[in-house]
MARDO-449324 format. One record per residue (C-alpha): y, x, z; residue in three letters. Coordinates in steps of 0.001 Angstrom, whole numbers, plus 500000, padded with zeros to 6 digits. Last residue first. Example, Ala and Ser with C-alpha at 12.3 -4.5 7.8 and 13.67 -1.06 7.14 Angstrom:
BEGIN
498940513670507140SER;495500512300507800ALA;
//
This chain:
BEGIN
062020143400552046VAL;063793146296553568ASP;062514148803550916ASP;064215146732548440LEU;067378147454550031SER;069608145135552625LEU;072347146609554653ASP;072641144947558081PHE;076076144789559155ASP;077110146160562506GLU;078091143797564967ILE;081383144023566395ILE;081966142529569793ILE;085156140529570690LYS;087903140496573179ASP;090100137243573251ASP;087752135674575736GLN;085510132695575390PRO;083594131496578340ALA;079678131901578140LEU;078270128267578072SER;076935126811581369GLU;073412125895581367GLN;072301129668582064ALA;070449131406579501LEU;066806131530580369GLU;064838133966582711TYR;060958134196583472TYR;059092134087586736THR;055594134201586481ALA;054951137157588554ARG;056675135310591702GLY;058154132062590903VAL;059156129845587952GLY;062853129871586177LYS;065439132397586698PRO;069035131825585368GLU;071205133645582767ILE;074794134469582279TYR;076101133686585512GLY;077612137228586476GLU;074772137633589194LYS;072145136450586866MET;073195139012584352LEU;073173141800587059ASN;070051140775588250LYS;068241140936584681LEU;069926144490584245ASP;068352145526587567ARG;064998144229586573PHE;065158146072583356ALA;065905149307585170THR;063115148508587739MET;060622147995584987PHE;061399151190583360SER;063220151276579807VAL;062227150344576271GLY;064962147415576025LEU;062569145137574628LEU;059443146040576395LYS;061284146091579905ARG;062759142562579265ALA;059370141381578238GLY;058089142623581331ASP;060582140843583353ARG;060066137652581290SER;062207136315578666ILE;063365132858577538ARG;065021130855574733LYS;063829133094572087ASN;066800132988569536THR;069907133151571930GLU;067515134735574525LEU;067179137864572544PHE;070864138073571984ARG;071435137984575669LEU;068891140521576434ILE;070714143020573827LYS;073886142234575538LEU;072345143488578714GLN;071266146670577219ARG;074740147259575781PRO;076063147084579377SER;078041143872580734LEU;080448143800583649VAL;083423145615581958ASP;084478149149583483GLY;084113150849580129LEU;084433148008577635ASN;081783145402576390VAL;083463142327574870LYS;082252138986575959ARG;079996136954574021VAL;081144133233573121VAL;084031132993570684THR;084087136705569311GLN;080304137156569526ASP;079764133920567833HIS;082046134438565208ILE;080522137993564515ARG;076995136371564560LEU;077980133743562014LEU;079363136271559534ASP;076045138459560232ASN;073972135268559482LYS;076119134415556136LEU;075663138065554851SER;071971137872555626ILE;071506134633553791TYR;073551136127550853GLN;071333138840550270LYS;068393136703550530LEU;070065134662547469THR;070202137920545629SER;066493138730545900TYR;065490135051545579LEU;067226134715542185CYS;065588138149540787ALA;062252136970541849GLU;062599133566540472ILE;063733134960537139PHE;060945137554537057PRO;058131134756537893THR;059132132169535330LEU;056539132878532780GLU;056746132273528902ASN;056552136000528466GLU;059940135976526152SER;061653133428528418LYS;060701134957531632SER;062149138213530102ILE;065117136508528680LYS;065818135056532050PHE;065418138368534164SER;068066139932531587ASN;070309137178531974GLU;070368137278535775LEU;070248141084535795ASP;073581141006533672SER;075371139631536935GLY;072996139156539762LEU;076008139561542316PHE;077801136806540259TYR;074881134606540696PHE;074443134818544404VAL;078191134765544732GLU;078450131537543250TYR;075525130432545262LEU;077637130924548466ASN;075612129274551450LEU;077981127460553547ASN;076842123978553320ALA;076648123362556813ASP;073490125471556785PRO;072031125498553053ASN;068258125426553018TYR;067894122523555313GLY;066730119883552256LYS;070097118314551742LEU;072091121412551755TYR;069549122982549437LEU;069897119933547087ASN;073762119892547120LEU;074117123602546586GLN;071408123367543633LEU;073456120494541937LEU;076694122502542256SER;075087125499540718ILE;073590123222537805ALA;077092121614537236THR;078760125121537111LEU;076273126346534326GLN;076007123237532280ASN;079850122757532077GLY;080246120728528773CYS;078241118472526444LEU;075574118475529046LEU;071863119146528142PRO;071728122675528259SER;068160123028527610LYS;067433126809528767ASP;070117126881531150VAL;068862123626532977PHE;065192124836532576GLU;066223127969534581PHE;067963126170537009LEU;065418123690537812PHE;062990126652538349ILE;065314128065540497PHE;065978125070542523SER;062002124534542893LYS;061643128219543990ILE;064336127591546735LEU;062733124342547742GLU;059128125810548201ASN;057055123657546079TYR;054072121462546219ASN;055001119449549019LYS;057536117330547537THR;060512115476548556GLU;062689114335545396GLU;066101116095544797PHE;064710118650542060LEU;062284116121540369TRP;064928113303540049SER;067378116074538456SER;064916117270535941SER;064314113616534912GLU;067562112673534505GLN;068647115563532788ALA;065398115599530358PHE;066265111900529444SER;069520112705528666GLU;068686115748526525LEU;065855113891524611LYS;063880116813523277LEU;062163116769519989ASN;064545119368518162PRO;064211121697521139TYR;066791124512520775HIS;067003127307523250SER;070129128027525498LYS;071013131535526498LEU;074247131359524654ARG;075567128706527219PHE;075119131283530170TRP;078848132227530293SER;080061128588530839ASP;083869128360532172PHE;084595126589528697LEU;081389127385526368ASP;081544123663525123VAL;077705123129524380PRO;076666123375520859LEU;075893120100519135GLU;073111119488516800SER;070874118095519589LEU;073551115842520566LYS;075315116547523955ARG;075216114574526990PHE;078557113363528420LYS;079997113597531776GLY;082877115617530565TYR;083735115515526750GLU;085209111887525929GLY;087453112089529023ILE;089274114991527434SER;088895118295529154LEU;090656119795532311ILE;091909116781534076HIS;088044115903535151GLN;085876118972534515TYR;084241119624537707LEU;084291115921539217LEU;082848114549535802LYS;079918117138535847ASN;079049116233539204PHE;078828112512538369HIS;077005113110535338LYS;074280115028536936VAL;074347112708540152ILE;073508109759537974GLU;069645110117537972ASN;069693110996541691SER;070394107535542730ASN;069924106723546451LYS;070037110244547567LEU;067896111313550738LYS;069900112606553725GLU;068287115574555575GLY;071232117401556059SER;074033114846555742SER;076400114254552661HIS;080211114563553056ASN;079987118401553158HIS;078764118006549568ILE;081449115998548512LEU;083957118534549868GLU;082333121114548034GLN;082602119013544822VAL;086605118920545514ASN;086693122556546154ARG;085042123034542569ILE;087631120703541072ASN;090568122684542596ALA;088699125731541246TYR;088753124229537611ILE;092375123241538246LEU;093515126840538844LEU;094600127103535093ASN;097062124538535621SER;098200121171534128LYS;099278119003536995LYS;097060115966538021THR;094682117831540403PRO;097657119223542349ILE;096970122892543539VAL;098167123079547172HIS;095007121764548746GLY;094342124139551263ASP;091310125333549439VAL;093124126051546393ILE;095996127773547994LYS;093356129900549899GLN;091712130885546701SER;095104131913545443ASN;096194134150548153TYR;092356135668548714GLU;092221137019544964GLY;091741134880542038LEU;088923137355540632ASP;088741136790536738THR;086670134763534670ASP;083769132253535693ILE;081625134423538093LEU;084531136023539549LYS;086480132810539914SER;083368131421541497ALA;083235133936544210SER;086959133324544964ARG;086246129533545279ILE;083074130486547811ILE;085184132871549664GLU;087946130335550624ILE;085387127853551175ASN;083862130427553891ASN;087330130821555531ASP;087710126922555587ARG;083952126634557082ARG;084726129354559781PHE;087849127420560976GLU;085770124206561126ARG;083122126269563067LYS;085730127702565356THR;086977124058566147LYS;083354123011566809ALA;082465125841569120PRO;079744128227567845ILE;076065128318568434LYS;073704130966566696ILE;070190129259567412PHE;070035127544563927GLN;070806130699562252ILE;067873132374563613GLU;065727129844562163THR;067358130285558651LEU;067021133988559010ILE;063226133570559278LYS;062888131252556552GLU;064641133704554422ILE;062512136646555255ARG;059463134602554520VAL;060822133531551376ILE;061511137181550307TYR;058482138635551176LYS;056503135674549387LEU;058421136380546427ILE;057460140017546458LEU;053896139536547294SER;053909137393543804THR;053567133659543884ILE;052964133502540250GLN;054868131205537855PHE;054270128743535063SER;056620127216532608LYS;058018123710533368HIS;057427120033532901ASN;059234117776535270MET;
//
């Protein structure tokens, strides 16, 4: 797909490195299957709520929960139907497998557009490509006014070519950069008669899920673009006027990084509620010992000297912490003598009703 040029700036590189690191950390956050399903439901409620803020007005938790739980009937006329359709698209994304290759990416644009707008617009509008002389229907689409006019462009061919490019495997692009290039071009051309905005976001969610950048399809892209607000339009206009995609990609990556951090923190809280025991006065673990367990969640092993450096204490204090964790059955030693290191015990930590509250990580430009 032909697109405007861009530069890999130090800012873009920093964002991508941070995101890749967070994705690796998320892989090591293990939570029970039942808890994972509950988290997915709660996260879908937040996705619906974020979609409502991006589209119109905040639905609130109650209405968002109603939609996720299937209490909005698709055949019934309702102003909530668009969100029921978004929920259905989310379920469709979940039904794919991470790493799966789409058999027919050319049809995915029309298919997603039909799912999003069925029962809302007439059958002659959704899943259709517009003529060059037609303006896109602006229903639930606040970006349609950003489009340009391309008199020689065949919109259906563009949509098929760009979606094939998005979903194909390539080593030339980072998948996040590739996704935001696709978004820019899709907004700029607006090939569909209706729903270009929501269709593009849904396609990005699916692509990032298939490529391993959307863990369990829990990344809230609606919140990414809602958070950007007018900055998204401003960066779009700057990129357009300069004929260079860098400002748009930087803005999208910054907001996406915030969502990755939020997702990781949410998963850590759930992990600590269901796996790690609470530290109270008189309980068996100290904050230092919890720090060792947290380290082992992502690093798999730690030596005695490594524990000393991690905790910033004396060798004997670190050794006593390690011995206490062994005594309680949290870790087990490997190797002998000075080569001894420690891993998490094979038995998972038993869930308790107590929990640990992990402080949120506040992101600023200085952090990245």
